[in-house]
N, C-alpha and C positions, 0 to 999 in steps of 0.2 A: 308907369314903370315900377312903382312900388309893389303892385300886385304881381308883376312878373318876378321881381326879386324875391318876394315872399314865397311864391310858388317854387322857384328854383332852390331856395334855401330849404324848404320842406322836402322837396324831391331829393336833394343831396343828403339830408338827414335820414330819409328812408333808405336810400342806397347804402349809407354807412351802417345803419342798424341791421340791414339784411346781411351785409358783408361781415359785420362783427359776429352775428349769429352763426353764419356759415363757417367762418375761419377761426373762431375763438378769439379771445382778447389778444393773446400773443401773436397769432397769425395776422390779425387785423392791424396791429401796431407795426409789424414788420412790413406788411403790404404798404402802409402809409409812409413808412420811413425805412426804405430798404437799406441793408448794410452789405458790404462786400461785393456790390455789383460792379461789373466792368472787367476789363482785361488787364493782366499784368504783363508788361513788356519783358521778353526773354525769361519766361518762367523756367524753373527747373523741372516741373512736371505739368503736363497738360492732358486733360481727359475730355473726350467728346463722345456723347452717346445720343443717338437718335432713338427716342422712345417709341413704343408701339402706338402711342396716342398721337404721334406726329410732332410732339415737342422735341426740340433739340436743346441739350444742356452742355455747357462747357465749364470746366473748372481749371484754374491756374493756381499753382502753388510754388512758393519759394521755400526751399529746403535748406536748413542749416543744422549741422550736427545731427543728421538723421531725423530731424523734427520739422514740422511745418511752421515756418516763421511768419509767412504771409500767405493769404489766399483770397481768391475772388471767383466769381461765376458770372456767366451770362446765360440767358435762355430765350428761346423764341416762343415760350409757352405762356400759359395763363398766370393769374395771380398766385395760384397754389404752387405752380412750378417755381416761380420766383421766390416765394416764401421758403420752399423746401431747399432751394439752392443756397439761400442766405443762411438758414440755420445749419445746413450741412457744412458750409465753410466755417461757421462759428465753432461747430463741433470738432472740426479737423485741426483747428489752430492748436499748436503745442503738442500734437500727437506725433508718435513715431510712425514710420511707414507701415510697420506691422500692425499698429493700433488702427490705422486708417482702414486696413482690410477687414477689421472687425465691425466697422460701422455699418449698420443695416438701415433699411427703410423704416423698420419699427423704431429704431433709436431716434431717427429724425422726427417721426410722427410723435413720439413721446415728448420730445423737447417742444415741438410746436403746440402740443396739446390736442392734436387731431386736425383732420381736414374733412371736407365733405366726402362721402363715400366714393363718389365718382372721380375724386381728385387724389385719393390716397396713393395712387400709382406714382404721383409726382415725387413723393419722398423716396420711393424705390429707385426712380430715375436718378435722383441726386446721389444716392448711395452708389449706384452703378458707375456714375461719373467719377466719383472719388476713386473707386477701384481702378477705373481706366487710367486715371492720372498716375496712380502708383505703378501700373504696368508700364506706362510711358517712361516714368522715371527709371525703373529697373532696366528697361531696354536701352535707354541712353547711357546709363552708368556702366552697363556691360560692354557696350560698343566703345565707350571711351577708355575702358580699363583694359 
């Protein structure tokens, strides 16, 4: 049993080393310790985008005094998609609706520190999802007013 445990420990270490190299330190830490994951009940704004890669991302925001007070995300995608969603929500907190529209995939990549080339699109999916949530909020506030 000790040999199996040693093998599994070594394998886990190699997987983490590979992930750390691919995702960068900040991305790796967020992958291991996700933040802002889940749904918010009765959000003021909800965005949902189906990415060209097949991933779906959703974001939920609570808005107070035209600023994001609380946010969360869910995704059906890979680790890079989850990391991008998490950092995107972090970036959105405290921002006005107008400021949310200025958030780009490049902004999210910059905060993460980069992603593997094949996964960079995840940051752009996260930015699009933020923008979709703003559209949702604007549509609801117009119909309510």
